[in-house]
C-alpha positions as CSV (number, residue, x, y, z in Angstrom):
1,M,-133.0,176.1,40.7
2,S,-133.4,175.6,37.0
3,N,-131.8,172.1,37.3
4,L,-134.5,171.1,39.7
5,I,-137.4,172.6,37.7
6,L,-136.5,171.1,34.3
7,P,-136.8,167.4,35.4
8,L,-140.2,168.2,36.9
9,V,-141.4,169.6,33.6
10,D,-140.1,166.6,31.7
11,W,-141.8,164.2,34.2
12,S,-145.1,166.0,33.9
13,N,-144.9,165.8,30.1
14,G,-144.0,162.1,30.3
15,I,-146.9,161.4,32.6
16,I,-149.3,163.3,30.3
17,M,-148.1,161.3,27.3
18,I,-148.4,158.0,29.2
19,G,-151.9,159.0,30.3
20,V,-153.0,159.8,26.7
21,F,-151.4,156.5,25.4
22,A,-153.1,154.5,28.2
23,A,-156.5,156.2,27.3
24,V,-156.1,155.3,23.6
25,V,-155.2,151.7,24.4
26,A,-158.2,151.4,26.8
27,L,-160.5,152.8,24.1
28,L,-159.1,150.3,21.5
29,I,-159.7,147.4,24.0
30,L,-163.2,148.5,24.7
31,V,-163.9,148.7,20.9
32,L,-162.5,145.2,20.4
33,L,-164.6,143.8,23.3
34,S,-167.7,145.5,22.0
35,L,-167.1,144.1,18.5
36,M,-166.5,140.6,19.9
37,N,-169.7,140.8,22.0
38,S,-171.8,142.0,19.1
39,G,-170.3,139.2,16.9
40,K,-171.2,136.6,19.4
41,K,-174.7,137.9,20.0
42,S,-175.5,138.2,16.2
């Protein structure tokens, strides 16, 4: 049973890390786009 449970825990941790990384990348892209837009407007 433990052999089946451990991979699930590892997968959940991996998915959480990927989700956090994706969120950080998305925020950086939004910041870059906002800076580019403000630069073009001004």
